[in-house]
C-alpha positions in Angstrom: 18.0 -2.0 -2.5 17.2 -3.5 -5.6 13.4 -5.7 -6.5 12.8 -7.4 -3.0 15.8 -7.0 -1.3 14.4 -5.3 1.6 12.2 -9.1 2.5 15.3 -10.0 4.2 15.1 -7.0 6.6 11.7 -7.1 7.3 10.5 -6.9 10.9 8.0 -9.6 10.0 10.4 -12.1 8.5 10.0 -14.6 11.2 6.2 -13.6 12.3 3.5 -16.1 11.5 2.0 -14.8 7.9 -1.3 -15.6 9.5 -1.0 -12.7 11.9 -0.9 -10.5 8.7 -3.8 -12.1 6.6 -5.9 -13.3 8.9 -9.8 -13.7 7.5 -11.1 -11.7 10.9 -9.5 -8.6 11.2 -9.3 -9.0 14.8 -5.7 -9.4 14.6 -4.5 -6.0 12.6 -3.5 -4.0 15.6 -0.7 -6.3 16.2 0.6 -6.5 12.8 0.5 -2.9 12.3 2.2 -2.3 15.5 5.0 -5.0 13.7 4.8 -3.0 10.3 5.1 0.5 12.3 8.6 -0.4 13.4 9.7 -1.9 10.6 12.9 -0.8 9.4 11.3 -1.1 5.5 8.0 -0.7 5.8 7.7 1.8 3.3 9.5 -0.4 0.5 7.1 -2.9 1.4 4.0 -0.7 1.0 5.4 0.3 -2.3 5.1 -3.2 -3.3 1.9 -3.9 -2.1 0.6 -1.1 -3.7 2.5 -1.6 -6.7 1.3 -5.5 -6.6 -2.8 -4.8 -5.8 -3.2 -2.3 -8.9 -2.9 -5.1 -10.8 -5.6 -7.1 -9.1 -9.2 -7.4 -8.1 -10.4 -6.0 -5.4 -11.2 -8.7 -3.8 -7.9 -10.3 -3.6 -6.9 -7.3 -1.9 -6.8 -8.4 1.8 -4.4 -8.2 4.8 -1.8 -6.0 6.5 1.1 -4.8 4.3 3.2 -2.2 4.8 1.4 -1.0 8.2 -2.3 -0.4 6.1 -5.0 -2.8 5.9 -6.4 -3.3 2.8 -9.1 -0.7 3.2 -6.3 2.1 4.0 -4.4 0.6 0.8 -7.6 1.2 -1.4 -8.0 4.9 0.1 -4.2 5.9 -0.5 -4.6 4.5 -4.2 -7.6 6.0 -4.9 -6.1 9.5 -3.2 -3.3 9.0 -5.6 -5.4 8.4 -8.8 -7.4 11.8 -7.5 -4.6 13.7 -7.3 -3.0 12.5 -10.6 -6.7 13.2 -11.8 -6.3 16.8 -10.7 -3.1 17.7 -12.2 -4.1 16.5 -15.7 -7.8 18.5 -15.3 -5.7 21.6 -14.5 -3.0 21.1 -17.0 -5.7 20.7 -19.3 -7.4 23.8 -18.0 -4.0 26.0 -18.7 -3.7 24.6 -22.1 -7.6 25.4 -22.9 -7.1 29.0 -21.1 -3.3 29.5 -23.4 -5.3 28.4 -27.1 
């Protein structure tokens, strides 16, 4: 799949978007259930994470790729920590070798 071709296979394609982007989180479970059985959930989540990386936190909301905004933020922070930890370990190795 290239670009956003995955969208045509998404389980949510015929579902009202309001279910996934409700202002109140009462519908999260129903939206997440649709996501978790979706054949392109990982592509959706990857797209959401890439898009949200360029947005302010106040603009990230709703259920995408089976995760709510708080869960996606935790995943981004964890990924950032992992990259930072790898960089710190590499820097430590370089200092030790010098």
